[in-house]
N, C-alpha and C positions, 0 to 999 in steps of 0.2 A: 618263529621263536623270538620272544621279546628279549630286551637287553637284560631285564631282571632274571629271566630264566637262564640265559647264557651265563650270567655271573654266578647264579646259584649252582649251576652244573660245574663251572670252573672251581668253585669253592669245594664242592663235593669231591671232585677229582683230586684237588690238592690235599684234602683231608685223607682220602684213601691212600694217596702217595706217601704222606707222612706216616700213616699207620704201617704200610709195608716197609718203609725205611726203618722204623723202630723195630719191627720184627726181624728185619735183615741184620740189624746190629747184633741181635741176640745170638746169631750163630757164631760170630766172633767171640762173644761172651761164653758160649758153650765149649767150643773146641780149643780156644787159646790156652785153657788150663792144661790140656795135654802137652802142648808145645812148651809151656813154662815149667810145670811141676815134673812132668815125665821126661821129656827130651832134654831140657836144658839143665835141670837140677839133679834129680834123683837117679834116673836110670843109668846114665853113663858111668858114674862112680860105682853104683851098686852092681850092675851087670859086669863091670870090670873086676870087681872083687869076687863075684861068683866064678867068673872065668879063671881068675888066678887060683882060686881054691881047687878048681878042676884041672889045673895045668900040670904038665910033667915037670921033673926037676929042672929042666932048662927054661921053664916059663912059657911053654907052648901048649895050646889046646889043638885038637885035631878034628874039627868038624868035617864030616865026609872024607876023612882021611888026609885032609890038607893041613900041614903045620901052620898055625897062626899064632903069633905072639899074643898072649892074653890081653895085653894093653891095647892092641889094635882091633880086638874082636868087635867092640861096640861101633867103631867107625866103619868097619867093613859091613856090619849089619845095616847101618844107616844107608850106605851106598847101595846095598842089595835091595833095600826097600824102594829106592828110587827106580831101579830097573823094573820091579813089579809094577810100580805106578805108571811107568811109560807104556807098559802093555795094556793096562786097563783104561787109562784116561781117554784115549781116542775113542774107544767104544762108548764110554759114558757121554762124552761130548756129542758124538754123532747121534746117539739115541735121544738126548735132550733136545737137539735141534729138529730131529726128524718128527718126534711126537709132541714136542712142546711140554712134556710132562717132566719137569725138573724135580718136583717135590718127591715123588716116589724114589727116584734115583738118589737124591740127596739123603733121604731117610735111610736107604740101604747102606750107603757108604758110611754115614755117620754112626749107625748102630753096629755095623761090623767093627769099626774102629773102637767104639766105646766098649764093646764086649771084649775085644783083645786087650785093651788097656786094663779093664777090670780084672782080667785073668792074670795080670802080672802079680796079683796077690800071692799066687802059688809059686813064684820065683824064689827058690831058696836052695840051700845046700850046694850041689854041683850041677844044678839044672840050667847051665848057661845056654844050652841049645833051645830049651823052652823059652827062655828070655829073648833069644835072638829071633825065634819064629814069631812070637807075639809082637816084638818091636817091628818086624818087617810088615806084618799085617796091619798094625795100627798106623804106622807111618805112611804106608801106601793108601790106606783108607782116608786119612785126613787130606792127602793130596788130591784124591779123586773127588772128595766132597767139596774141596775148595774150587775146583773147576766149575761145579754147578752153582755154588754160592756166588762166586765172582761174576758169573754170567748174568745174574740178576741186576747188577749195577746199572748198565745202560737202560734197563727197562723201568727202574724205579726212581731214577734221578736224571733230570734234564742236564745238558752239558754244563750249565753255569753252577750246578749244585754238586757235581761229582767229587771235586777235591774235598769239599766239606763233608759230604756223606761218607766217602771212603775213609777220611781221617777219623771221623766219629766211630766208624766200625772198628778200626784199629784201637782207638782209645777204649772202647768197650772191652775189647779183648785183653788189653793190658790191665784194665781195672779189675777184671775178673781174676787174672793171674795174680795180682797183688793181694786180693782178698783171700784167695785160697792159700797162697804162700804164707800169709800170716797164720792161718790155721795149721799149716804144715809145720811152721817153725815152733808153734806152741807144743804140738804133739811130739816133734822130734827132740826138742831140748828137754821136755818134761816127761819123756817116755817112762821113766821109772815111776813117777807119781801116777801115771795111768796104768801101771802094772803090765807093761809090754817091754820087750827088748828093743834095742835100737834097730835091728834088722826088721822086726815086725812093724815098727813104726814106719819105716821106709816103705814096706809093702802096703801098709794101709794108705799112705799118701799116694802111692802109685794107683791103687785100685779106686780111691775116691775121685781121682781125675776122670776115670772112665765113667763113674756114676754121674758126676757133674755134667759131663759131655752129653750123656744120654738124656738126662732130665731136661736140661735147658734147650736141647734141640727141638723140643715140643713147641716152643714159642715161634720160631720161624716157620715151622711146618703148619702152624695154625694161621699165620698172618700173610705169608707170601702167596701170590696167585700164579698159577700156571697160565701161560699164554701160548696158544697154538700158533706155530709159525705159519705165515702165508704159504700157500701151495707152491708159489714160484720160488720161495726162499728155502723151503724145506729140503734138506739133502736127500738124495735117492740112494745113497750108498751107505755102507756100514763100516764101523770100526776102523781098521787100518786103511781101508779104501778111502774112508772119509779124511783121515789124516793126510794121505797123499793128495786128495783133492784140495784140502785146505792149504797145503804147501804150494800146490800149483796156483791156487787163487792168490796167495800172498806174493807169488812171484810177479804178479801184475801190480803189486803194491810194495816195491822194494824198500821203501822207507819204513814201512811197518816191520818188515823183516830185519832191517838194520837196527831198529829200536829193540826188537826181541833179542838180537844177538848181544847187544850191549847189556841188556837186562840179565840175560843168561849168565854172562860173565860176572858182573858185580854182585848179583844176587846169590850166585854160588858161594861167594865169599861170605855174605851175610848169613846164609843158612848154615855154613860150616862153623862160623863163630858161635851161633846159637847152640848148636848141638855139641860142640867140643869144649866150650869154655869151662864147664864144670870139671871135665877131665883134666884140663890144663891146670886149673886151680888146685885140685886135690892131689894130682900125681906129681906135677912139676914144682908147684909152689908150697906144697905141704899144708894146705889150708883145710880146716875141719869142715864138716858138713854144715854146721850152724853158720859159719862164716859165708859159705857159698850160698846158702838160702838167703841170708841177709843181703848179700850183694845182688842176687837176682831179684829180690824184692825191691831193692833200690832201682834196678833197671826198669822194672814194671811201672813203678810210680813215676819215674822221670820220663818213661816212654809215653805215658798218657799226655803229660805236658808237652813233650817233644812232638807228638803227632799233631796235637791241636795247634801248637806254635808254628810248626812248619807248614800247616795248612794255611795259616794267616800269612806267612812269608810267601807262599805260592800265589796268594791273591795279589800281593804287592809286587813280586819280582818274577812270577811265572813258575810253573812246576818244574820245568827243565833246569832252570838256574838253581832252584832250591835243591834238587836232587844232586846236581853236580857239586854244590857246596857240601852236602852230606857225605859224598864220596871222599872229598878231601879230609873231612873229619874222621871218617872210618880209617883211612890210610894212616893218619897221624896217631890215632888211638892204638891200632894194632902194632905199629912200629914201637910205640912206647911199651906195649905189653911184653915185648921181647926182653926188655931190660928190668922187668919187675923183680925185686929181690924176693927170695923164698922166705916164707914165714912172716911176711909183712902185710897183714890184712888191710891196713890203711891205704896203701898204694893200689891194692886190688879194688878197693871201694872207689878210688878215684877213676880207675879204668872203667869200672862198671857205670859210673856216672856219665862218662863220655859216650859209652855205647848206648845208654838209655836215651840220651838226648837226641840221637840221630836214628835210632832203630825204627821206631814206629813211623816217623815221618817219611823216611826213605822208602819204606814198603808201601805206605798208604798212597803217596803221590805217584809212585810207579804204577800202581793199579789204576788210579784215576786217569793218569796220562794215557795209558794204553786203551782205556775205554773210549777215548776219542778217536782211536785208530781202527776201531772195529766197524766194518760195514753194517748197516742196519739189516736185521734178520739173521745175522751169523754170529750172535753173541756167544753161545756155548761152544760153537765150532772154533772160534778164534781164542776164546778163553781156555779151551783145552790146550792149544798151542802155548798160550801164555803160562798156564800152570805147569807145562813141561819145563818152561824156562824158570818158573818160580820154584817148584819142588821136584818136578819130574826129571829135570836134567841136572839137578844139584848133586850129582854123584862124584864129580871130579874133585871137588874140595875135600869131602870126607876121605875119598880114596887117596888123594895126595897127602892129607894129614896122616892117615894110617900108614902109608908106605914110607913117608919120611921118618916117622917114629920107628918103624920096623927096621929101617936101614941105619939110623943114627942113634936110636935109643934116647933121643932128646925131644921133649915136647916143645922146647923153645924153638928149635929148628922147624918143627911142624907148624907152629903158630905164625912165625914170621913169613913162611912161604905163602900165606894167604894174602899178603899185601899185593901181590901181583894181580889178583882178581879185581881189586878196586882201582888200581892204576890203569889197567887195560880197559875196564868198563867205563872209566871216566873219558878216556880218549875216544872210544867208540860212540858214546852217547853225545859228546860234544859235537860230533860230526853230523848228527841227525837234524835236519831242518823240520821241526815238529809241525809248524804251521802248514807247510806244504804236504806233509804226511797226512794231516787231518783232512785237508781238502781232497787228496787223492782217495781217501776212504769214503768220500761222499758225505762228510759231516761238516756242520758249521764250525768255524774257528772261533773260540772264545776270545774276548778282548785281550786277555793276558794268558799266555800259555808257556 
């Protein structure tokens, strides 16, 4: 084969890789609208209001006969969705590695979640149980789909590109969230001119996120390629057996496990802030829905810049140092949130700006850093464990938030309790020698990590 032929083939391979990367970005574009419009902005306050309407004179609802304070119902549903995801994710990850057919599994998870989200249009009156059920299905589905989506990263990006590719994916997601939130804000604030009630406007915003998710999932499904795992690497066991096998395999790589433990802790704090911030703003600070939408829109816009900017910082200082810096910023921001005065949107906007600047980058760099710790041929298997740390094990934060409120009746106490996740996560991550962890996984160590 001549040099010219080799170069042409290399050029074709690079072009195909770029095409897959662009398609991969679009799943962030598709599903991030659920996280932004549904989980972060509208569903928490709206489902809480539906639960309050169904509550007894003491403020409790009784799902399955269990007394639950109406203000805690949303947080408990988020926690329950994580338990469902824990059951399903090992099965999906094992099936993806065993067959190499990630796309059909990604499609099934994505469209189950999109359908449940679209069904939130029917959440009204006293139907808090319907809202809780659809939330559990949608939130579990997005977690399962992210196992499969993230497992493509080592396949479509060489080590030197992963920080940038992962950061661009998060930036795409936050850009989509910003665009849809602008449309949501127009509809919500002008609902009278559109001839709909405020509650109907919220339901339209919820359902539109599901439609968006379903439509734009078509792009990655067309562009991403399935790659059959080598026979030697393909797992021979299924579901929870595979999870047990993965944990045993990780025990031979204790530094990978150490990173996952650190990530489990600090990401639990991040996920809880994302899901509970709007409840804190509406219930504790007395802010209106328009203010909350504007604040979250600010987070989305700044998160695009933050993800790309922290990607550049990682190239200069390394991903680990950049993540550690973001955890310090998270701790300071949450501590400040405890002292926010009620009815003062300006200070809430300042808090939102701080969250936006660190949100996308801390998540994107964690994903790309973990991709270096995955042994070749075990992408979905290891990313299933990662996704358990990302979403699947993020039940403790919402549970702690809900229990703290149930015991104290104060959302301020609930929000400040989350500081512990970032402090403990910082200490654990600082102790992980990531260069040695990458070598132990059998991967080349980048110049700066």
